[in-house]
N, C-alpha and C positions, 0 to 999 in steps of 0.2 A: 265118080260119084255112084254110090249104090243106094237105090231107093227100096225100102222094105215096108211091107205092111206088118202090123203086129199080129193081126188075126189071120193066120195061115195054117195049113195042116201041121207044119212044124212051127213052133213058137218063134215069133220074130225076135224075141230076146235071146233064145237059144242060137238062132242063126247069126245074130249080131256077134255073140261071143266067138262063134266059129270063124266068122269072117275077119274079125279083129285079130284073131290068132294067126290065120293064114295070110291075110293081106293087111298087116299092121298100119300101113300108111294110107289106107283107103278112107275116104270121107263117106259117112253113112247117114242117111236121113230117113226117118219114119214118115210114111204117108198113110194116115189112118183115120178111120171114123171115131176111134177111141179118143175122148177128150184129153187134151194135153195134160191137164191136172191129174189125170189117172195113169199117166205114162211114166215109166221109169226112164228118166232122161240120162242116166249114167252111161258114159261111153258112147253117146250118140252126138252127132254133129249138127243135126237139124231136125225140124218137125214141120210137116204140112198137114193141116187138118182138112179132112174130106167133109163135105165137098169144098172145092177151092176154085178160085178164078185163075186164069192164065197169069195175071199180074202177080198174084200171091205166090204161085208156083215159081215163076221166074225170079222173083225177088229173093225167095228163100234159097233157091239153087245158087244164085250169085253170091249170097251171103256165106253159104257153106263153102263155096269154092275159093273165096278170097284168101 
């Protein structure tokens, strides 16, 4: 499982494309302060909105890894 933020020096979207190319079977989730409705969810397996509780984090990680 790879957790990415969208707001990084390199675009999270750009890094996602690179990772999917290099590690095609990887599961990738965004962890971001950017609201989910403003996120391009194409090719992503999960999303965790900051700030988050431990329960929300664990539930989403479990969902993505199923």
